[in-house]
C-alpha positions as CSV (number, residue, x, y, z in Angstrom):
1,X,41.3,129.6,206.2
2,X,38.5,131.9,208.0
3,X,35.0,130.4,209.1
4,X,33.4,133.5,210.4
5,X,32.1,136.1,207.8
6,X,34.1,139.2,209.6
7,X,37.3,137.0,209.6
8,X,36.7,136.4,205.9
9,X,35.9,140.1,205.2
10,X,39.1,141.1,206.9
11,X,41.3,138.8,204.9
12,X,39.8,140.6,201.8
13,X,40.3,144.1,203.4
14,X,43.9,143.2,204.7
15,X,44.8,142.0,201.1
16,X,43.4,145.1,199.3
17,X,45.2,147.5,201.6
18,X,48.6,145.7,201.4
19,X,48.4,146.3,197.8
20,X,47.4,149.6,198.2
21,X,50.4,150.3,200.7
22,X,52.7,148.6,198.5
23,X,51.8,150.7,195.4
24,X,52.5,154.1,197.4
25,X,55.8,152.7,199.1
26,X,57.2,152.0,196.1
27,X,56.4,155.0,194.7
28,X,58.0,156.9,197.7
29,X,61.2,154.9,197.2
30,X,61.3,155.4,193.2
31,X,61.1,159.1,193.9
32,X,63.8,159.3,196.2
33,X,65.8,157.1,193.8
34,X,65.2,159.6,191.1
35,X,66.3,162.4,193.3
36,X,69.6,160.8,194.5
37,X,70.4,159.8,190.7
38,X,69.9,163.5,189.6
39,X,72.2,164.4,192.8
40,X,75.0,161.8,191.4
41,X,74.6,163.5,188.2
42,X,75.0,167.0,189.5
43,X,72.2,168.2,187.6
44,X,70.9,170.8,190.1
45,X,67.7,171.8,187.8
46,X,66.5,168.2,187.5
47,X,67.2,167.5,191.3
48,X,65.0,170.5,192.4
49,X,62.5,169.4,190.2
50,X,62.9,165.6,191.6
51,X,63.0,167.0,195.3
52,X,59.6,168.8,194.6
53,X,58.3,165.6,193.4
54,X,59.6,163.2,195.8
55,X,58.4,165.8,198.7
56,X,54.8,165.8,197.1
57,X,54.7,161.8,196.9
58,X,55.9,161.4,200.6
59,X,53.2,164.0,201.9
60,X,50.4,162.2,199.9
61,X,51.5,158.9,201.5
62,X,51.0,160.5,204.8
63,X,47.7,161.8,204.0
64,X,46.6,158.3,202.9
65,X,47.9,156.8,206.3
66,X,50.8,154.8,204.4
67,X,53.6,156.6,205.9
68,X,54.0,157.9,209.6
69,X,54.4,161.7,209.5
70,X,57.6,161.4,211.2
71,X,59.0,158.9,208.6
72,X,58.1,161.3,205.9
73,X,59.8,164.1,207.9
74,X,62.9,162.5,208.3
75,X,63.1,161.4,204.7
76,X,62.3,164.8,203.3
77,X,65.1,166.2,205.8
78,X,67.5,163.5,204.2
79,X,66.6,164.5,200.8
80,X,67.0,168.3,201.3
81,X,70.0,167.6,203.0
82,X,71.6,165.6,199.8
83,X,69.9,168.3,197.5
84,X,71.6,171.3,199.4
85,X,75.1,169.1,199.4
86,X,74.8,169.3,195.6
87,X,74.8,173.3,195.5
88,X,77.6,173.6,198.2
């Protein structure tokens, strides 16, 4: 247990940030899973909608500092490739 005031504050802040980051990361993962489910069902309209939603959520996570921009770019590229394989 921390003794100094600044250390106590860091414990509180890091716990708050952990919960915030977990919320956004799980939101990103769920969006990607929904897109992949739509691609597996071969529903191109639903997949297009889910692709836009997933990309938007990833971009928001980058702005909030939860996900690195290169990680988000890589995930968006993989999602786009999956989506394009549906139409091919």
